[in-house]
C-alpha positions as CSV (number, residue, x, y, z in Angstrom):
1,M,4.1,15.6,9.3
2,V,2.3,13.4,6.8
3,G,2.8,14.2,3.1
4,R,0.0,14.6,0.6
5,Y,-1.8,11.3,-0.2
6,E,0.0,9.5,2.7
7,I,-1.6,7.7,5.6
8,S,-1.2,9.2,9.1
9,D,0.3,7.3,12.0
10,D,-3.1,7.0,13.6
11,G,-4.6,5.7,10.4
12,W,-1.8,3.2,9.9
13,A,-2.2,2.0,13.5
14,Q,-5.8,1.1,12.8
15,I,-5.2,-0.9,9.7
16,K,-1.7,-2.3,10.2
17,D,-2.7,-5.7,11.5
18,I,-5.1,-6.2,8.5
19,V,-2.9,-4.9,5.7
20,A,0.5,-6.0,7.1
21,P,0.3,-9.4,8.9
22,P,3.5,-10.7,10.4
23,Q,5.6,-12.6,7.9
24,T,7.1,-15.9,9.0
25,M,8.8,-17.2,5.9
26,G,10.3,-16.1,2.6
27,R,12.0,-13.0,1.4
28,P,11.3,-9.9,3.5
29,R,8.5,-7.8,2.1
30,R,8.8,-4.2,1.2
31,D,7.3,-1.8,3.7
32,D,3.6,-2.2,3.5
33,R,2.9,1.4,4.6
34,K,5.2,2.7,1.9
35,M,3.4,0.5,-0.7
36,L,0.0,1.8,0.5
37,N,1.2,5.4,0.3
38,G,2.3,4.7,-3.3
39,I,-1.1,3.2,-4.1
40,F,-2.8,6.3,-2.7
41,W,-0.4,8.5,-4.7
42,V,-1.4,6.9,-8.0
43,L,-5.1,6.7,-7.3
44,C,-5.4,10.2,-6.0
45,S,-3.1,11.9,-8.5
46,G,-4.5,10.1,-11.5
47,A,-0.9,9.4,-12.7
48,K,0.2,6.2,-14.5
49,W,1.8,3.5,-12.4
50,R,5.1,4.0,-14.2
51,D,5.1,7.7,-13.1
52,L,5.2,6.7,-9.4
53,P,7.9,8.6,-7.5
54,E,10.9,6.4,-6.5
55,R,10.4,7.1,-2.8
56,Y,7.5,4.6,-2.9
57,G,9.6,1.8,-4.4
58,P,9.5,0.2,-7.8
59,W,6.2,0.9,-9.6
60,S,5.8,-2.7,-10.5
61,T,6.0,-3.8,-6.9
62,V,3.5,-1.2,-5.8
63,Y,1.2,-2.2,-8.6
64,D,1.5,-5.9,-7.7
65,R,0.7,-5.2,-4.0
66,F,-2.3,-3.1,-5.2
67,R,-3.6,-6.1,-7.2
68,K,-3.0,-8.5,-4.4
69,W,-4.9,-6.3,-1.9
70,R,-7.6,-5.5,-4.5
71,D,-8.3,-9.3,-4.9
72,D,-8.0,-10.1,-1.2
73,P,-11.4,-11.3,0.1
74,I,-10.8,-10.1,3.6
75,L,-10.1,-6.5,2.4
76,A,-13.2,-6.7,0.1
77,E,-15.3,-7.5,3.1
78,L,-14.0,-4.5,4.9
79,S,-14.9,-2.1,2.1
80,A,-18.4,-3.5,1.8
């Protein structure tokens, strides 16, 4: 069962390749689905980033991922 403000398995399957491309180098990234669920939690609840529950990871990491995705031209094209 999917929690409140969390993306379903079907929804994740549809966007996974766009949001979470395979990583070939560098430090392993935090789970993209968990980051997206954290972003949804903040945006839907209206809470501050610093109030993000720990289950989504560090608030600063989730916020950095939000900014990265917000500024990504590929994702901007999808929302247009």
